[in-house]
C-alpha positions in Angstrom: 117.0 142.4 69.3 120.8 142.0 68.7 122.4 139.5 66.3 124.9 137.0 67.5 127.2 134.5 65.6 129.0 131.5 67.0 131.9 130.8 64.7 133.4 127.3 64.8 136.5 125.9 63.1 135.2 122.3 62.3 132.0 120.7 60.9 131.5 118.5 64.0 131.6 121.6 66.2 128.9 123.2 64.0 126.4 120.4 64.8 127.5 120.3 68.4 126.9 124.0 68.9 123.6 123.8 67.1 122.5 120.9 69.3 123.3 122.9 72.5 121.2 125.8 71.2 118.3 123.4 70.4 118.6 121.9 73.9 118.1 125.3 75.5 115.3 126.3 73.1 117.3 129.0 71.2 116.0 129.5 67.7 119.0 129.8 65.3 120.2 129.4 61.8 123.3 127.8 60.3 125.8 129.3 57.9 127.9 126.6 56.1 128.6 125.4 52.6 125.0 124.2 52.2 123.1 127.0 53.9 123.3 130.8 54.2 122.3 133.7 56.4 118.6 133.8 57.3 116.6 136.9 58.3 114.4 134.6 60.3 117.0 134.2 62.9 119.0 136.6 65.0 121.5 133.9 66.1 123.6 131.8 63.7 126.2 129.1 64.1 128.8 129.8 61.4 131.5 127.7 59.7 134.7 129.6 59.8 135.7 128.3 56.4 132.4 129.3 54.8 132.6 132.8 56.4 136.0 133.6 54.9 134.7 132.8 51.4 131.6 135.0 51.8 132.8 138.3 53.1 131.2 140.2 50.2 127.8 138.3 50.6 127.1 139.1 54.3 124.1 141.3 54.6 123.8 141.6 58.4 127.0 141.4 60.4 126.5 140.4 64.1 126.5 142.7 67.1 128.2 139.9 69.0 130.7 137.4 67.5 131.8 134.4 69.6 134.8 132.4 68.3 134.7 128.8 69.5 138.0 127.1 70.1 139.6 130.5 70.2 143.2 129.2 70.7 143.0 127.9 67.1 143.1 129.8 63.8 144.3 133.0 65.3 145.3 134.6 62.0 141.9 133.8 60.6 140.2 135.4 63.6 142.2 138.6 63.0 141.2 138.5 59.3 137.5 138.0 60.2 137.6 140.8 62.8 139.0 143.2 60.2 135.7 142.8 58.2 133.4 143.5 61.2 131.7 146.8 61.7 132.9 148.9 64.7 129.9 148.1 66.8 130.6 144.3 66.9 131.8 142.8 70.1 134.1 139.8 70.2 134.3 136.9 72.7 136.6 133.9 72.4 135.8 130.6 74.1 138.4 127.9 74.8 139.3 125.4 77.4 142.9 125.7 76.2 143.9 129.4 76.4 147.5 128.7 75.4 148.7 128.0 71.9 151.4 125.4 71.0 153.4 128.0 69.0 153.6 130.3 72.1 151.6 133.2 70.5 149.4 135.0 73.0 145.7 135.4 72.6 146.2 139.0 73.6 146.7 139.8 69.9 142.8 139.6 69.8 141.5 139.6 73.3 141.9 142.2 76.0 141.1 140.2 79.1 140.8 136.6 80.3 137.6 135.6 82.1 138.0 132.2 83.8 135.1 129.8 84.1 134.3 127.4 86.9 137.0 125.1 88.2 137.2 121.4 87.6 136.1 120.6 91.1 133.1 123.0 90.8 132.1 121.4 87.4 132.5 117.9 88.9 130.3 118.8 91.9 127.6 120.2 89.5 127.6 117.0 87.6 129.1 118.3 84.3 132.3 116.2 84.7 132.8 112.6 86.0 134.4 112.4 89.4 137.9 110.8 89.3 140.7 109.5 91.4 144.2 110.2 90.0 147.1 107.7 90.2 150.6 108.5 88.9 154.0 107.1 89.5 156.7 109.7 90.5 158.5 111.1 87.5 161.8 112.8 88.1 163.7 114.5 85.3 160.9 116.6 83.6 162.8 119.8 84.6 165.8 118.8 82.5 163.8 118.5 79.3 163.7 121.2 76.6 160.4 122.9 75.9 159.2 123.6 72.4 156.4 126.1 72.3 154.4 125.1 75.4 155.1 121.4 75.4 158.0 119.2 76.2 160.3 118.0 73.4 158.6 114.9 72.2 161.7 112.7 71.7 163.2 113.7 75.0 160.0 113.0 76.9 159.6 109.7 75.1 163.2 108.7 76.2 162.5 109.8 79.8 159.3 107.7 80.0 161.2 104.7 78.6 164.1 105.2 81.1 161.7 105.5 84.1 159.8 102.4 82.9 156.5 104.3 83.1 155.1 102.3 80.2 156.2 99.0 81.7 154.2 99.8 84.9 151.0 100.7 83.0 149.6 97.2 82.7 150.2 96.5 86.4 148.4 99.7 87.3 145.4 98.7 85.2 145.4 95.3 86.8 145.5 96.8 90.2 143.0 99.7 89.8 140.9 99.0 86.7 140.8 95.4 85.9 137.6 94.4 84.1 136.7 98.1 83.4 136.7 99.9 80.1 139.9 102.0 79.7 141.2 104.8 77.4 144.9 105.2 77.4 146.3 108.5 76.2 149.9 108.0 74.9 152.7 110.5 74.2 153.1 109.4 70.5 151.9 107.1 67.9 154.9 104.9 68.5 154.1 104.6 72.2 150.5 103.8 71.4 151.5 100.8 69.4 153.9 99.7 72.1 151.3 100.1 74.8 148.7 98.1 72.9 151.3 95.3 72.4 152.0 95.2 76.2 148.4 94.8 77.0 147.9 92.1 74.4 151.0 90.2 75.8 149.2 90.2 79.2 146.0 88.9 77.7 144.1 92.1 77.6 
């Protein structure tokens, strides 16, 4: 039976990955600051930070190593891979196969395999169905791009000029009044301003 590791970059993802394996009845161990590799399990969920401190203590390297959130910690992935034996296979999983700094994942991965589409996942019940409302926004093509995102200050100024923030409360009153709402803002500054607009209208 082959050995497999799921390497995760953060503590909360460690427990999340373990919970999914438990849900599907997959016996597994955990390698983190408090635990170590166990011969009782062929599958382990592994903390990235713990792994890079224990290269010399690994007794059984995996046949398959899966990097979760593979768009993050790319240099660390390269470092970890350099310690693997030749027989190990590598898979990277991510919902965001594009890095903010513009570096390509092809430094590590030879091909991209796309998963199900958002409509397919929604139809299967994995995502909530949604209706999307958005005011027209002219001027995006004139903004500078830094990495893979628009320049934050230029985008903020555009949203202010187009009065997008000002229409937000009205949109909530029209489409979501009385319902719970999460509002994703472009910056910390706009989050405070948005909260203030809602409070001014009694929300």
